[in-house]
N, C-alpha and C positions, 0 to 999 in steps of 0.2 A: 504494500500500500504506500502511496506517495503522500507526503505531508505538504500542505500548502503554506507558502510563506505568508506571514502576517504583517510584516513591516511594510508601510507604504513605500513605493519606489520613488526615488528622487525627491524626497520630502525636504531634504536639506541641501545646502550648497557646499558644505565642508564636512568631511568625514575623517576621523582618525582611525587608522587600521594598524594591525600588528603583523609580525612575520607569520604567525599562525594562520592568518587570514589569506595568505598567498596560495595560489595565484589570485591576484586581485581582478575582479570583474565588476563592471557597472552595468546593470544593477547587481548588487551582491546577492548571494544565494538566499539571504534572509529576507530580501525584498520581493514583493509580489511582481512577477514579470508581466502579467496580463495587461497592466495599464501603463507600461513603460516602453522604452525603446529596445531594440535588439541588444542582447548581451554582448559586450565588448570587453576583451581582456586588456588590462593596462600594465605595462612593464615598470611599475613603480620602483622596484629594486635597482633598476639600471640608471635611474635619474640621479644626478649628483646631490640634489636637494631632497631625494626620497619623496618626491611629490609627483602626482599625475592628475591630469584633467581629462574628464570624459569628453570625447568629441561630439557626443550627441546632446547631452543635457548640461554640460559645463560644470558638473560637480567636481570639486577638488578633493583629492585624497592625499593624506599626509601619513607616511609611515612613521610610527612612534618608536619602534625599537629595531 
């Protein structure tokens, strides 16, 4: 049985993520995909500032650790 994600997709513009959350995708697996854009994977660990921005919704993700 598949569980449905309950968090609203793209509700915020800034998100903090941790290495345990990698690989990073927007929307994240916890977010409901049905009312969002297609899932895109973001290479946050490759960025010198450990930051990534979603090309669809503009949400900014910051890697905390």
